[in-house]
TIMI-471871 format. One record per atom (N, C-alpha, C): residue number from 1; atom name; x, y, z. Coordinates in Angstrom, 1 decimal. Example, Ala and Ser with C-alpha at 12.3 -4.5 7.8 and 13.67 -1.06 7.14 Angstrom:
! residues 2
1 N 13.2 -5.7 7.8
1 CA 12.3 -4.5 7.8
1 C 13.2 -3.3 7.8
2 N 12.8 -2.2 7.1
2 CA 13.7 -1.1 7.1
2 C 12.9 0.0 7.9
//
This chain:
! residues 50
1 N 13.6 -10.2 3.5
1 CA 12.9 -9.5 2.4
1 C 11.4 -9.4 2.6
2 N 10.8 -10.5 3.0
2 CA 9.4 -10.6 3.2
2 C 9.0 -9.7 4.4
3 N 9.8 -9.7 5.4
3 CA 9.4 -8.9 6.6
3 C 9.5 -7.4 6.3
4 N 10.4 -7.0 5.5
4 CA 10.6 -5.6 5.1
4 C 9.4 -5.2 4.3
5 N 8.9 -6.1 3.4
5 CA 7.8 -5.7 2.6
5 C 6.5 -5.6 3.4
6 N 6.3 -6.5 4.4
6 CA 5.2 -6.4 5.3
6 C 5.2 -5.1 6.1
7 N 6.3 -4.8 6.6
7 CA 6.4 -3.5 7.4
7 C 6.1 -2.3 6.5
8 N 6.6 -2.3 5.3
8 CA 6.3 -1.2 4.3
8 C 4.9 -1.1 4.0
9 N 4.2 -2.3 3.7
9 CA 2.8 -2.3 3.4
9 C 2.0 -1.8 4.6
10 N 2.3 -2.2 5.8
10 CA 1.5 -1.7 7.0
10 C 1.7 -0.2 7.1
11 N 2.9 0.3 6.9
11 CA 3.1 1.8 7.0
11 C 2.3 2.5 5.9
12 N 2.2 1.9 4.7
12 CA 1.5 2.5 3.6
12 C 0.0 2.5 3.9
13 N -0.5 1.4 4.4
13 CA -1.9 1.4 4.8
13 C -2.3 2.4 5.9
14 N -1.5 2.5 6.8
14 CA -1.7 3.5 7.9
14 C -1.7 4.9 7.3
15 N -0.7 5.2 6.5
15 CA -0.5 6.5 5.9
15 C -1.6 6.9 4.9
16 N -2.2 5.9 4.3
16 CA -3.2 6.1 3.3
16 C -4.6 6.3 3.8
17 N -4.8 6.1 5.1
17 CA -6.1 6.3 5.6
17 C -6.4 7.8 5.8
18 N -7.6 8.3 5.3
18 CA -7.9 9.7 5.4
18 C -8.6 10.0 6.7
19 N -7.8 10.0 7.8
19 CA -8.4 10.2 9.1
19 C -8.1 11.7 9.6
20 N -7.2 12.4 9.0
20 CA -6.9 13.7 9.4
20 C -7.8 14.7 8.6
21 N -8.1 15.9 9.2
21 CA -8.9 16.9 8.5
21 C -8.4 17.3 7.2
22 N -7.1 17.5 7.1
22 CA -6.5 18.0 5.9
22 C -6.5 16.9 4.8
23 N -6.6 15.6 5.1
23 CA -6.6 14.6 4.1
23 C -7.9 14.2 3.6
24 N -9.0 14.9 3.9
24 CA -10.3 14.6 3.4
24 C -10.5 14.9 1.9
25 N -9.6 15.8 1.4
25 CA -9.8 16.1 0.0
25 C -8.8 15.3 -0.9
26 N -8.1 14.3 -0.4
26 CA -7.2 13.5 -1.1
26 C -7.9 12.6 -2.1
27 N -9.1 12.2 -1.8
27 CA -9.8 11.3 -2.8
27 C -9.3 9.9 -2.8
28 N -9.2 9.3 -3.9
28 CA -8.8 7.9 -4.1
28 C -7.3 7.8 -4.3
29 N -6.5 8.9 -4.3
29 CA -5.1 8.8 -4.6
29 C -4.3 7.9 -3.8
30 N -4.3 8.1 -2.5
30 CA -3.4 7.2 -1.6
30 C -3.9 5.7 -1.6
31 N -5.2 5.5 -1.6
31 CA -5.6 4.1 -1.6
31 C -5.4 3.5 -2.9
32 N -5.5 4.2 -4.0
32 CA -5.2 3.7 -5.3
32 C -3.7 3.3 -5.5
33 N -2.8 4.1 -5.0
33 CA -1.4 3.8 -5.0
33 C -1.1 2.5 -4.2
34 N -1.7 2.4 -3.0
34 CA -1.5 1.3 -2.2
34 C -2.1 0.0 -2.9
35 N -3.2 0.2 -3.6
35 CA -3.8 -1.0 -4.3
35 C -2.9 -1.5 -5.4
36 N -2.3 -0.5 -6.1
36 CA -1.4 -0.9 -7.2
36 C -0.1 -1.6 -6.6
37 N 0.4 -1.1 -5.5
37 CA 1.5 -1.8 -4.9
37 C 1.2 -3.2 -4.5
38 N 0.0 -3.4 -3.9
38 CA -0.5 -4.7 -3.5
38 C -0.6 -5.6 -4.6
39 N -1.2 -5.2 -5.7
39 CA -1.3 -6.0 -6.9
39 C 0.0 -6.4 -7.5
40 N 1.0 -5.5 -7.5
40 CA 2.3 -5.8 -8.0
40 C 3.0 -6.8 -7.1
41 N 2.9 -6.7 -5.8
41 CA 3.5 -7.6 -4.9
41 C 2.8 -9.0 -5.0
42 N 1.5 -9.0 -5.2
42 CA 0.8 -10.3 -5.3
42 C 1.3 -11.0 -6.6
43 N 1.4 -10.3 -7.7
43 CA 1.9 -10.9 -8.9
43 C 3.4 -11.4 -8.7
44 N 4.2 -10.7 -8.0
44 CA 5.6 -11.1 -7.8
44 C 5.6 -12.4 -6.9
45 N 4.7 -12.4 -5.9
45 CA 4.7 -13.6 -5.0
45 C 4.2 -14.8 -5.8
46 N 3.2 -14.6 -6.7
46 CA 2.7 -15.8 -7.5
46 C 3.7 -16.2 -8.5
47 N 4.6 -15.4 -9.0
47 CA 5.6 -15.8 -9.9
47 C 6.9 -16.3 -9.2
48 N 6.9 -16.2 -7.9
48 CA 8.0 -16.7 -7.2
48 C 9.3 -15.8 -7.2
49 N 9.1 -14.5 -7.5
49 CA 10.2 -13.6 -7.5
49 C 10.6 -13.1 -6.2
50 N 9.7 -13.2 -5.2
50 CA 10.0 -12.7 -3.8
50 C 10.1 -13.9 -2.9
//
């Protein structure tokens, strides 16, 4: 379970980087979503649910 979450997080981080010309207008959307996912996972880890 932990390995799957790490792989998903790495893919989200790579996909959220605005390195392509068409993604320059995305703003904070992708990084904000990734931040929320990281906070939720951190809370779940601290509570011992994962």
